[in-house]
C-alpha positions in Angstrom: 13.2 15.2 -34.7 10.8 12.2 -34.8 11.1 9.1 -32.6 13.4 6.2 -33.8 11.8 2.8 -34.3 13.6 1.5 -31.2 12.2 4.3 -29.1 8.7 3.7 -30.5 8.8 0.0 -29.7 10.2 0.5 -26.2 7.7 3.3 -25.5 4.9 1.0 -26.6 6.2 -1.9 -24.4 6.5 0.3 -21.3 2.9 1.6 -21.8 1.5 -1.9 -22.2 3.5 -3.1 -19.1 2.1 -0.3 -17.1 -1.5 -0.7 -18.2 -1.5 -4.5 -17.6 0.8 -4.7 -14.5 -0.6 -1.8 -12.4 -4.3 -2.9 -12.0 -3.2 -6.6 -11.7 -0.8 -5.8 -8.9 -3.4 -3.6 -7.1 -5.8 -6.6 -7.1 -3.0 -8.8 -5.6 -2.1 -6.1 -3.1 -5.7 -6.0 -1.8 -5.8 -9.8 -1.5 -2.4 -10.0 0.3 -3.1 -7.2 2.7 -6.2 -9.0 3.7 -4.3 -12.2 4.4 -1.4 -10.5 6.2 -3.8 -8.7 8.5 -5.2 -12.0 9.7 -3.8 -13.5 13.0 -0.6 -15.4 12.4 -0.3 -14.8 8.6 1.8 -17.3 6.7 5.3 -16.3 5.7 4.4 -17.0 2.0 1.9 -14.2 2.0 4.3 -11.8 3.6 6.8 -12.6 0.8 4.1 -12.3 -1.9 3.0 -8.9 -0.4 6.6 -7.7 -0.5 6.9 -8.9 -4.1 3.7 -7.0 -5.0 5.1 -3.8 -3.4 8.4 -4.2 -5.3 6.4 -4.5 -8.6 4.3 -1.4 -7.7 7.4 0.6 -7.0 8.7 -0.3 -10.4 5.4 0.5 -12.1 5.1 3.9 -10.3 8.6 4.8 -11.7 7.7 3.5 -15.1 6.2 6.9 -16.3 9.7 8.4 -16.0 11.0 5.7 -18.3 8.1 6.4 -20.6 9.1 10.1 -20.7 12.7 9.1 -21.4 11.7 6.8 -24.3 9.3 9.5 -25.7 12.3 11.9 -25.9 14.5 9.4 -27.8 16.3 8.4 -24.6 17.3 11.9 -23.7 16.8 13.0 -20.1 15.5 16.5 -19.7 14.5 16.1 -16.1 16.8 17.1 -13.2 19.8 14.9 -12.5 18.4 14.1 -9.1 15.3 12.7 -10.7 17.5 10.4 -12.9 19.4 9.1 -9.8 16.3 8.5 -7.7 14.4 6.9 -10.6 17.2 4.5 -11.4 17.8 3.7 -7.8 14.2 2.7 -7.2 13.7 1.0 -10.5 16.8 -1.2 -10.3 16.3 -1.9 -6.6 12.8 -3.2 -7.2 14.2 -5.6 -9.9 16.8 -7.1 -7.7 14.5 -7.2 -4.7 12.2 -9.3 -6.8 14.9 -11.9 -7.5 15.6 -12.7 -3.9 11.9 -12.6 -3.0 11.2 -15.1 -5.8 14.0 -17.3 -4.3 12.4 -16.9 -0.8 9.0 -18.0 -2.2 10.6 -21.0 -3.8 12.3 -22.0 -0.5 8.9 -21.7 1.3 7.1 -23.8 -1.3 9.8 -26.5 -1.2 9.9 -26.7 2.6 6.1 -26.9 2.6 5.9 -30.0 0.5 9.2 -31.7 1.5 8.7 -31.3 5.3 5.0 -30.5 5.7 4.6 -31.4 9.4 7.8 -29.8 10.6 7.2 -26.8 8.4 3.7 -26.2 9.8 4.9 -26.6 13.4 7.8 -24.1 12.9 6.1 -21.6 10.6 6.2 -18.1 12.0 5.2 -14.7 10.4 8.5 -13.3 11.7 10.4 -15.5 9.3 8.6 -14.0 6.3 9.3 -10.5 7.6 13.0 -11.2 8.1 13.3 -12.7 4.6 11.5 -9.7 3.0 13.7 -7.3 4.9 16.9 -9.1 3.8 15.8 -8.9 0.2 14.9 -5.2 0.4 18.2 -4.3 2.3 20.4 -6.3 -0.1 18.8 -4.7 -3.2 18.7 -1.1 -2.0 22.2 -1.2 -0.6 23.7 -2.6 -3.8 21.8 -0.2 -6.0 23.1 2.8 -4.3 25.7 2.6 -7.1 23.1 4.2 -9.3 23.2 7.4 -7.2 26.9 7.2 -6.7 27.7 6.8 -10.4 25.4 9.7 -11.3 27.4 12.1 -9.2 30.9 10.8 -9.7 30.8 12.7 -12.9 28.0 14.0 -15.1 26.5 11.9 -17.9 26.1 15.0 -20.0 27.1 14.7 -23.6 26.6 18.4 -24.5 24.2 21.1 -23.5 21.4 19.8 -25.7 21.8 16.1 -25.3 21.7 14.4 -21.9 21.3 10.8 -21.0 20.4 9.1 -17.8 22.6 6.3 -16.4 23.8 5.4 -19.9 26.9 7.1 -21.3 29.6 6.9 -18.7 33.0 8.5 -18.4 36.1 6.4 -17.6 35.8 7.5 -13.9 32.2 6.3 -13.8 33.0 3.0 -15.5 35.7 2.2 -12.9 32.9 2.3 -10.3 29.9 1.0 -12.3 31.3 -2.1 -14.1 32.7 -4.0 -11.0 29.5 -3.4 -9.0 27.3 -4.5 -12.0 29.3 -7.7 -12.1 28.6 -8.2 -8.4 25.0 -7.5 -8.9 24.8 -10.1 -11.6 26.5 -12.8 -9.4 24.9 -12.0 -6.0 21.5 -10.8 -6.9 20.8 -12.8 -10.0 22.8 -16.1 -10.4 22.6 -17.1 -6.7 18.9 -16.6 -6.3 18.2 -18.2 -9.7 20.2 -21.3 -8.7 18.3 -21.5 -5.4 15.0 -21.1 -7.2 15.7 -23.7 -9.8 16.8 -26.3 -7.2 13.7 -25.6 -4.9 11.2 -25.7 -7.7 12.7 -28.8 -9.3 12.3 -30.6 -6.0 8.9 -29.0 -5.4 7.5 -30.1 -8.7 9.0 -33.5 -8.5 7.4 -34.1 -5.1 4.0 -32.7 -6.3 4.0 -35.0 -9.4 5.1 -38.1 -7.6 2.7 -38.0 -4.6 -0.3 -40.1 -5.5 -2.7 -38.2 -3.2 -2.0 -34.8 -4.8 -4.9 -33.8 -7.0 -4.5 -32.9 -10.7 -5.5 -29.3 -10.1 -2.8 -28.7 -7.5 -0.2 -30.4 -9.8 -1.1 -28.1 -12.6 -0.8 -25.1 -10.3 2.6 -26.3 -9.1 3.9 -26.7 -12.6 2.5 -23.3 -13.6 4.1 -21.7 -10.6 7.5 -23.2 -11.4 7.2 -22.3 -15.2 6.2 -18.7 -14.6 9.0 -18.2 -12.0 11.6 -19.7 -14.4 10.3 -17.4 -17.2 10.8 -14.5 -14.9 14.4 -15.3 -14.4 15.3 -16.3 -17.9 13.2 -13.9 -20.0 12.8 -10.9 -17.7 16.0 -10.8 -15.6 18.4 -12.9 -17.7 19.1 -10.5 -20.6 19.6 -7.5 -18.3 22.1 -9.4 -16.2 23.9 -10.8 -19.2 24.4 -7.2 -20.3 26.4 -6.7 -17.1 28.8 -9.5 -18.1 29.1 -8.2 -21.6 29.7 -4.7 -20.4 32.3 -5.8 -17.9 34.2 -7.7 -20.7 34.0 -4.9 -23.3 34.0 -2.0 -20.8 31.0 -0.6 -22.5 27.2 -1.2 -22.3 25.9 -3.3 -25.3 23.6 -1.5 -27.6 20.7 -3.9 -26.8 20.8 -3.0 -23.1 17.7 -0.7 -23.4 15.7 -3.7 -24.6 17.0 -5.8 -21.7 15.8 -3.1 -19.3 12.3 -3.3 -20.9 12.3 -7.1 -20.4 13.3 -6.6 -16.7 10.3 -4.4 -16.2 8.1 -7.0 -17.8 8.3 -9.0 -14.6 5.8 -6.6 -13.0 3.2 -7.9 -15.5 4.3 -11.5 -15.2 4.3 -11.7 -11.4 0.4 -11.4 -11.1 0.3 -14.7 -13.0 2.6 -16.2 -10.4 0.3 -14.7 -7.7 -2.7 -16.5 -9.3 -0.9 -19.9 -9.2 0.5 -19.3 -5.7 -2.3 -17.9 -3.6 -6.0 -18.9 -3.2 -6.7 -15.4 -2.0 -5.7 -14.0 -5.4 -7.7 -16.6 -7.2 -10.8 -15.7 -5.2 -10.2 -12.0 -5.8 -9.9 -12.6 -9.6 -13.0 -14.8 -9.5 -15.0 -12.2 -7.7 -13.8 -9.5 -10.1 -14.8 -11.5 -13.2 -18.2 -12.3 -11.6 -18.8 -8.6 -11.0 -17.9 -7.8 -14.6 -20.3 -10.5 -15.9 -23.0 -9.3 -13.5 -22.6 -5.7 -14.8 -22.5 -6.8 -18.5 -25.6 -9.0 -17.9 -27.5 -6.1 -16.3 -26.7 -3.9 -19.3 -28.0 -6.5 -21.7 -31.2 -6.8 -19.7 -30.5 -10.4 -18.4 -29.6 -9.5 -14.9 -32.2 -11.7 -13.1 -31.3 -14.8 -15.0 -27.5 -14.5 -14.8 -27.5 -13.6 -11.1 -28.7 -17.0 -10.1 -26.1 -18.7 -12.4 -23.3 -16.5 -10.9 -24.3 -17.3 -7.4 -24.0 -21.0 -8.1 -20.7 -20.4 -9.8 -19.4 -18.4 -6.8 -20.4 -21.2 -4.4 -18.3 -23.6 -6.5 -15.3 -21.3 -6.5 -15.5 -20.8 -2.8 -15.5 -24.5 -2.1 -12.7 -25.3 -4.6 -10.4 -22.4 -3.8 -11.2 -21.9 -0.1 -7.9 -23.7 0.7 -5.5 -22.4 3.3 -2.3 -20.7 2.4 -0.5 -24.1 2.6 -2.6 -25.5 -0.3 0.6 -26.9 -1.8 1.5 -29.1 1.2 1.3 -32.9 0.6 0.1 -33.9 4.1 
């Protein structure tokens, strides 16, 4: 039997997300590891590194979702693979929501109380915040494993689904926990993030000594984060509310799961706005590509001089410390 249109679209989306998100997050990972390995790393880079690791976890599990979509959403792998894939996949999503909230808090404190924040900034605060996000998400998402073994999701011997068609016994466990996931791991961090970025952007736009480039990055950071919550995480968590009300998952839930995984491709844009280390890494990568293409076209000598001058400009413009959003 051929693939349905829904399966084809979702399969294509998963492949595009993997192809765009995986290399972009590897670039970010290299940049953040370099910053964290420096003496006294800023908490923001610990949080950004944790968010990159959460994205990479989701992306590494995405091939299992691709296989599922390629089989018209039938799961032919072992039940254990379904439980572990769902556990890691959904844990990474909810870990991202609180990490994004932590990043917004750090940015707000950095511009609202720049002097006090610099004096009290310690790497251990970033480590604690990241651990809290990971523990909260993984502990809540154990429901995926529990539900998978309360009863089977087997329809018949030839048609099996993964974490989709539940029995009444499973629904009694899954639906209340999904509601709590929505409230604790989505709405609360989203409210915190909206408040912090509203104050953050207002301060950046109203301070006369803040340059236009930093203002644009501040607005871009806030917009990308808001899109993450509304476009990526919003539909999936709304499906929890709908499912709790009707005691059945809505038929558009599979599309909502795809949108949730889209955050792994959207986060690198956030990294670019948020960290000078990532901007430098992207700049060097683009320069290397231009250098290679120029050499293939036989213009290597001419373009090398131009790129050297361009690199000098980037270094001066982007060589800003991790607190490049502070207003002091």
